[in-house]
C-alpha positions as CSV (number, residue, x, y, z in Angstrom):
1,M,0.3,-0.6,-0.2
2,T,1.3,3.3,-1.0
3,K,1.5,6.6,1.8
4,R,-0.7,8.1,-0.1
5,S,-3.4,5.4,-0.2
6,F,-2.6,4.3,3.4
7,I,-3.3,8.0,4.7
8,S,-6.6,7.7,2.9
9,A,-7.5,4.7,4.2
10,C,-6.6,5.9,7.3
11,L,-8.1,9.2,7.5
12,G,-9.8,10.9,4.6
13,L,-10.3,14.7,5.0
14,S,-9.6,15.9,8.4
15,L,-12.6,17.7,9.7
16,F,-11.5,21.3,8.6
17,Q,-10.8,20.2,5.1
18,L,-14.3,18.3,4.9
19,Y,-16.2,21.1,6.4
20,T,-14.4,23.7,3.8
21,A,-14.9,21.1,1.1
22,L,-18.6,21.1,1.6
23,A,-19.0,24.5,2.3
24,H,-16.9,26.2,-0.2
25,G,-15.9,29.0,1.7
26,A,-13.1,31.0,3.5
27,S,-12.5,30.6,7.1
28,V,-12.7,33.5,9.9
29,A,-8.7,33.4,9.9
30,D,-8.9,34.6,6.3
31,L,-11.2,37.5,6.1
32,P,-9.4,40.0,8.1
33,A,-6.8,39.9,6.1
34,S,-7.7,39.9,2.8
35,C,-11.5,42.4,3.4
36,P,-10.4,46.2,3.5
37,V,-14.2,46.1,5.0
38,I,-16.1,43.9,6.7
39,A,-20.0,44.7,7.5
40,V,-23.2,43.3,8.3
41,G,-26.4,44.4,5.9
42,T,-29.0,44.2,4.2
43,T,-30.1,44.1,0.3
44,T,-33.7,43.7,-0.7
45,S,-32.9,43.5,-4.5
46,R,-30.5,43.2,-7.0
47,T,-29.8,43.0,-10.9
48,E,-27.9,40.0,-12.3
49,S,-26.5,39.9,-16.3
50,D,-23.9,37.8,-17.5
51,S,-21.1,40.4,-16.8
52,G,-21.8,40.7,-12.6
53,V,-24.3,41.5,-10.3
54,S,-25.4,45.3,-8.5
55,F,-27.1,46.3,-5.7
56,N,-27.6,48.5,-2.7
57,L,-26.4,47.3,0.4
58,S,-28.0,48.9,4.0
59,I,-25.3,48.7,6.4
60,Q,-26.4,47.9,10.1
61,R,-22.8,47.6,11.5
62,V,-18.9,47.5,10.7
63,L,-16.9,45.3,11.8
64,K,-13.7,46.3,10.2
65,G,-12.6,49.3,8.0
66,S,-13.8,52.8,7.5
67,A,-17.2,52.7,6.0
68,T,-20.4,53.8,8.1
69,P,-23.5,52.6,8.4
70,G,-25.7,53.6,5.6
71,T,-27.0,52.5,2.1
72,V,-23.9,52.0,-0.4
73,S,-23.9,50.8,-4.1
74,V,-22.2,47.7,-4.9
75,L,-21.1,46.7,-8.4
76,H,-19.7,43.0,-8.8
77,P,-18.0,41.9,-12.3
78,W,-17.7,38.4,-12.8
79,A,-16.8,36.2,-15.8
80,G,-20.6,35.1,-16.4
81,R,-23.3,33.6,-13.7
82,K,-22.7,30.3,-12.3
83,G,-25.1,27.4,-13.1
84,I,-27.3,29.6,-15.6
85,T,-28.0,29.9,-18.8
86,D,-30.1,32.6,-19.4
87,T,-28.4,35.4,-20.7
88,R,-31.2,37.8,-20.2
89,V,-30.5,40.7,-17.4
90,I,-32.9,39.8,-14.5
91,T,-33.6,41.8,-11.1
92,V,-34.6,39.7,-8.2
93,T,-35.9,40.9,-5.2
94,Y,-35.6,39.3,-2.2
95,T,-34.3,40.5,1.1
96,M,-31.5,39.4,2.9
97,V,-29.0,40.0,5.4
98,G,-25.4,39.1,5.0
99,L,-21.8,39.1,6.3
100,W,-20.0,41.2,3.6
101,C,-16.3,41.7,2.3
102,L,-16.2,45.1,0.8
103,K,-13.9,46.7,-1.3
104,P,-13.0,49.8,-3.3
105,G,-15.2,49.6,-6.8
106,A,-14.6,50.7,-10.3
107,S,-16.0,54.1,-9.4
108,A,-15.2,56.5,-6.6
109,S,-18.0,56.0,-5.1
110,G,-19.1,52.9,-5.1
111,W,-18.0,49.5,-3.8
112,D,-17.3,45.8,-5.1
113,V,-17.7,42.4,-3.0
114,E,-15.5,39.4,-2.5
115,P,-17.0,36.3,-2.5
116,I,-16.4,34.6,0.7
117,N,-19.1,32.0,0.3
118,G,-18.7,29.8,-3.0
119,P,-17.1,30.2,-6.5
120,D,-17.1,33.5,-8.0
121,G,-20.4,34.3,-10.6
122,M,-23.0,33.3,-7.7
123,F,-25.1,35.9,-5.4
124,A,-25.1,33.3,-3.0
125,S,-21.2,33.0,-2.8
126,M,-20.7,36.9,-2.2
127,F,-21.8,36.6,1.9
128,W,-22.1,34.9,4.7
129,P,-25.8,34.7,6.1
130,A,-25.8,37.1,9.3
131,V,-29.0,38.8,11.3
132,A,-29.6,42.5,11.3
133,T,-29.6,42.5,15.3
134,L,-27.0,39.9,16.9
135,P,-28.8,37.9,19.5
136,A,-27.3,38.4,23.4
137,A,-26.0,35.5,23.3
138,Y,-23.3,36.4,20.8
139,Q,-22.6,39.8,21.7
140,V,-19.3,39.1,23.3
141,P,-17.4,42.2,24.2
142,N,-13.7,42.3,23.9
143,V,-12.9,39.6,21.5
144,P,-10.8,38.8,18.7
145,L,-12.2,40.0,15.1
146,E,-11.9,36.3,13.9
147,D,-14.3,35.3,17.2
148,T,-16.6,38.3,16.4
149,L,-16.9,36.8,12.7
150,L,-17.4,33.5,14.0
151,F,-20.3,34.7,16.2
152,E,-21.7,36.3,13.4
153,L,-21.6,33.8,11.2
154,A,-23.1,31.1,13.6
155,A,-26.2,33.4,14.7
156,G,-26.8,33.9,10.9
157,V,-27.0,30.2,10.2
158,E,-29.4,29.5,12.9
159,A,-31.4,32.0,11.7
160,A,-31.7,31.2,8.6
161,G,-31.8,27.3,9.4
162,M,-29.3,26.8,6.8
163,N,-26.4,24.1,6.7
164,P,-24.5,24.3,9.9
165,A,-20.9,23.1,8.0
166,I,-20.6,26.8,6.5
167,V,-19.7,27.7,10.2
168,I,-17.6,24.7,11.3
169,G,-16.1,24.9,8.0
170,A,-15.0,28.8,8.8
171,T,-13.8,28.0,12.4
172,H,-9.8,28.3,11.4
173,G,-8.3,31.3,13.3
174,A,-11.0,31.3,16.0
175,R,-10.3,30.2,19.8
176,S,-10.8,27.3,21.0
177,S,-13.0,28.5,23.4
178,T,-15.1,30.0,20.9
179,L,-15.5,27.0,19.1
180,Q,-16.5,25.1,22.0
181,F,-19.5,27.8,23.0
182,I,-20.8,27.4,19.6
183,T,-20.7,23.7,19.2
184,N,-21.9,23.2,22.3
185,R,-24.7,25.7,21.5
186,F,-25.3,23.6,18.4
187,L,-25.4,20.6,19.9
188,A,-28.0,22.1,22.5
189,S,-30.6,23.0,19.2
190,P,-33.4,20.7,18.7
191,N,-32.5,20.8,14.9
192,P,-30.5,17.2,14.1
193,D,-28.3,18.6,11.7
194,F,-27.0,21.4,14.0
195,Q,-26.6,18.2,16.7
196,M,-24.3,16.8,14.5
197,A,-22.4,19.3,13.3
198,G,-21.5,20.4,17.3
199,L,-20.9,17.1,18.0
200,T,-18.8,16.7,15.4
201,A,-16.6,20.1,15.7
202,L,-16.6,19.1,20.2
203,I,-15.0,15.4,19.3
204,P,-11.5,16.5,18.6
205,V,-11.5,19.1,21.2
206,Q,-13.7,17.8,23.9
207,P,-13.6,14.1,24.3
208,S,-16.2,14.2,26.9
209,A,-18.6,14.8,23.5
210,I,-18.2,11.4,22.6
211,N,-21.3,10.3,25.6
212,S,-23.5,12.1,23.4
213,V,-23.3,9.7,20.8
214,T,-25.3,7.1,21.7
215,R,-27.9,9.1,22.7
216,L,-28.4,11.2,19.5
217,W,-27.6,8.6,17.0
218,P,-32.2,7.4,17.3
219,S,-32.4,11.0,15.5
220,I,-29.1,11.1,13.1
221,S,-29.0,7.8,12.3
222,S,-30.7,8.3,9.0
223,N,-29.4,11.5,8.7
224,P,-27.4,12.2,5.2
225,H,-25.0,14.6,6.8
226,R,-24.1,12.0,9.3
227,Y,-20.8,10.7,7.6
228,H,-19.4,13.8,8.9
229,L,-20.1,12.4,12.5
230,V,-18.4,8.8,11.3
231,V,-15.5,10.6,9.7
232,A,-14.5,12.6,13.0
233,I,-15.1,9.8,15.4
234,R,-13.1,7.4,12.8
235,G,-10.0,10.3,11.9
236,T,-10.1,12.3,14.8
237,F,-10.9,10.8,18.4
238,R,-8.1,10.0,20.1
239,D,-8.7,10.2,23.8
240,S,-7.3,7.2,25.7
241,S,-9.4,7.1,29.1
242,P,-10.5,4.0,30.1
243,A,-14.1,5.8,29.8
244,S,-13.8,6.8,26.2
245,I,-12.5,3.4,25.0
246,Q,-15.4,2.1,26.4
247,Q,-17.9,4.3,25.0
248,L,-16.1,3.4,21.7
249,V,-17.4,0.1,22.3
250,Q,-20.9,0.8,22.6
251,L,-20.8,2.6,19.8
252,A,-19.1,-0.6,17.5
253,S,-23.0,-1.9,18.3
254,L,-24.7,1.1,16.7
255,S,-24.5,0.5,12.7
256,P,-22.1,-0.9,10.4
257,E,-20.5,1.8,9.4
258,M,-20.1,3.5,13.0
259,R,-18.8,0.4,14.2
260,E,-16.1,0.6,11.0
261,A,-15.1,4.2,12.4
262,A,-15.1,2.8,16.3
263,I,-12.7,-0.2,14.9
264,H,-10.4,2.6,13.5
265,A,-10.3,4.8,16.4
266,I,-9.9,1.8,19.2
267,S,-7.3,0.5,16.8
268,S,-5.2,3.7,16.4
269,I,-4.6,4.4,20.5
270,H,-2.5,1.6,21.3
271,T,-3.7,1.4,25.2
272,Q,-3.8,-1.2,27.8
273,A,-7.6,-0.3,27.9
274,T,-8.1,-1.0,23.8
275,L,-6.7,-4.8,24.2
276,P,-9.7,-6.8,25.5
277,F,-11.6,-5.0,22.6
278,L,-9.0,-5.3,19.6
279,A,-8.3,-9.3,20.9
280,S,-12.1,-10.0,20.2
281,L,-11.7,-8.4,16.3
282,L,-8.8,-11.3,15.7
283,T,-11.8,-14.1,15.4
284,S,-14.2,-12.4,13.6
285,S,-15.0,-13.2,10.4
286,D,-14.3,-9.7,8.8
287,P,-10.9,-10.1,7.4
288,K,-10.5,-6.3,7.7
289,E,-11.5,-6.0,11.3
290,Q,-8.7,-9.2,12.1
291,A,-6.1,-6.8,10.7
292,R,-7.6,-3.7,12.8
293,G,-6.9,-6.2,15.6
294,V,-3.5,-7.2,14.6
295,F,-2.6,-3.6,14.0
296,G,-3.9,-2.1,17.6
297,L,-2.4,-5.2,19.8
298,S,1.3,-5.3,17.4
299,S,1.1,-1.4,17.9
300,F,0.7,-1.5,21.5
301,A,3.4,-4.3,22.3
302,N,6.2,-2.7,19.9
303,A,4.9,0.9,21.9
304,C,4.2,2.6,18.7
305,P,2.1,6.2,18.9
306,A,-1.2,6.3,18.8
307,V,-2.6,7.2,15.1
308,T,-3.2,11.3,14.5
309,P,-3.8,13.3,11.3
310,D,-0.7,14.9,12.3
311,N,2.0,12.0,12.3
312,V,0.0,10.0,9.2
313,V,0.8,12.8,7.3
314,S,4.6,13.0,8.7
315,M,4.8,9.4,9.1
316,T,6.1,9.2,12.3
317,Y,3.1,7.0,14.2
318,L,5.7,4.3,12.7
319,Q,8.5,5.6,14.8
320,C,7.9,2.9,17.8
321,A,9.7,3.0,20.8
322,N,13.2,0.2,21.5
323,N,12.4,-0.6,24.8
324,G,8.6,-1.3,25.5
325,P,7.9,-4.0,28.3
326,Y,6.4,-6.3,25.6
327,R,8.8,-5.4,22.8
328,T,10.1,-8.6,21.5
329,A,11.7,-9.5,18.2
330,E,9.0,-11.8,17.4
331,T,6.0,-9.0,18.2
332,V,8.5,-6.8,15.7
333,A,8.5,-9.2,13.3
334,N,4.8,-9.9,13.3
335,A,4.0,-6.5,13.4
336,A,1.3,-5.1,10.8
337,T,-0.1,-2.5,9.4
338,P,-3.4,-1.8,8.4
339,G,-4.2,-4.5,6.1
340,T,-5.3,-8.2,5.8
341,P,-2.7,-10.3,8.0
342,G,-1.2,-13.6,6.9
343,S,-3.0,-16.7,9.1
344,Q,0.1,-17.1,10.3
345,V,0.5,-13.3,11.8
346,G,-3.0,-13.6,13.1
347,S,-2.1,-16.8,14.9
348,F,1.0,-15.1,16.4
349,W,-1.4,-12.2,18.0
350,I,-4.2,-14.8,19.1
351,N,-1.5,-16.5,21.3
352,W,0.0,-13.6,22.3
353,W,-2.8,-12.3,23.8
354,K,-3.9,-15.8,25.7
355,Q,0.0,-15.6,26.8
356,N,-0.7,-11.9,28.0
357,Q,-4.3,-11.6,28.8
358,A,-4.2,-12.3,32.4
359,A,-1.3,-9.4,33.5
360,L,-2.8,-6.8,30.5
361,Q,-6.8,-7.2,32.1
362,Q,-5.6,-6.2,35.8
363,P,-6.2,-2.7,36.4
C-alpha cells in the first residue's frame, strides 16, 4: 500500500478540510487579512447579468474598516453566472441579510464585494448569512475579530436554518473557547443537523462529547450528514481514557458504519484499555476487522504512538519505542500495518494475547 493510499484509508479528510470542501467557503482567519471592510448589511433586490451583479446594501454595523452605517452601492463584475444559461438581465427582489467583504469599486463612490462563500459567479457566494440584530448570546465584548466573525456567522446560520457546515468550515482562526461555545450551542439545538455539526466539531477538542453520540444516534442515524460525525470519530477521536474506550466499544454496536469508525479509532489509540476489544477482533469473520485487531495489538506491544492526523501525514506514527515492556523480536517480526494479515501473523497475536491476557487485564 502506498503512503498516499494508506493516509486516505486511515483518515480520509480532516475535519476542517471536510467542512471547507462541503461549504466551499473561507475561514474567519482569511477575512481580516483580505477584506478592507467587513460589514453586516441588508439588500432587498439585485440586478444580475452575465457580466456582474449590482445592488444597494444597507449597512447595519461595520466590523472592520472605515465605512459607516448607511446605504452604499455595490457593483461586482464576474465572468458569467454559474449554473444559469439564461443570458438576460434579471432583477431579483428578495431581502437578504449578510456579512460582506467589501472593497473599493470601479467608481469613486461605489463598492465591490469579494466572494467568501463559494465560487465567483453566484450571488450566494458573495456573503455569509447574518442577522440584522445580533442575539445577546453572541454579543461577546473584547474578543478578537476572528471570534466576532464566527459569532456573526453562527447567528446567521441559526436564524436561517442553513447548513451548519458553513460555520464549522469557517472556524479556523477562532479561539478554541469560541468554537466550544458555538458547538455546545449547536449541540443543544432541537435541529438534528445542528446537533450533529456541534458534536462533530466538539469530538476532537472535548473528548467527553463522545458520551452524547449514543443518545443522539436514534435521531441522526438516517440523516445523510451523519457521515461527518462518523469521519470525525474515525479520524480524530484519540482520547485514551478507559471511559472513552468503553464509549467507543458501545458505538461499535450502533451500525455497520459506526462500527468501522469505532474499530478504526480504538485500533489507533494503542493503550492497554483497548486490548480486550482488539483481541476479540482477531477471531472476527471479517478479515478487515482481524487486520485492525492485529494492527492495534502489535502497535501496543511494540510501543508505537497513537495514530493521529498529524503523524499520519509525517509518518512518525511508525517511530515506535525500542524499550517497551512487551516488545520482543517476535512482536517486531509480526507487526502489521492495516491490511489483511496472513494467518500466521493472526495466530501469533491470538497466542500472544492468551499468554499476556491475565496481566494486561488487571487494573
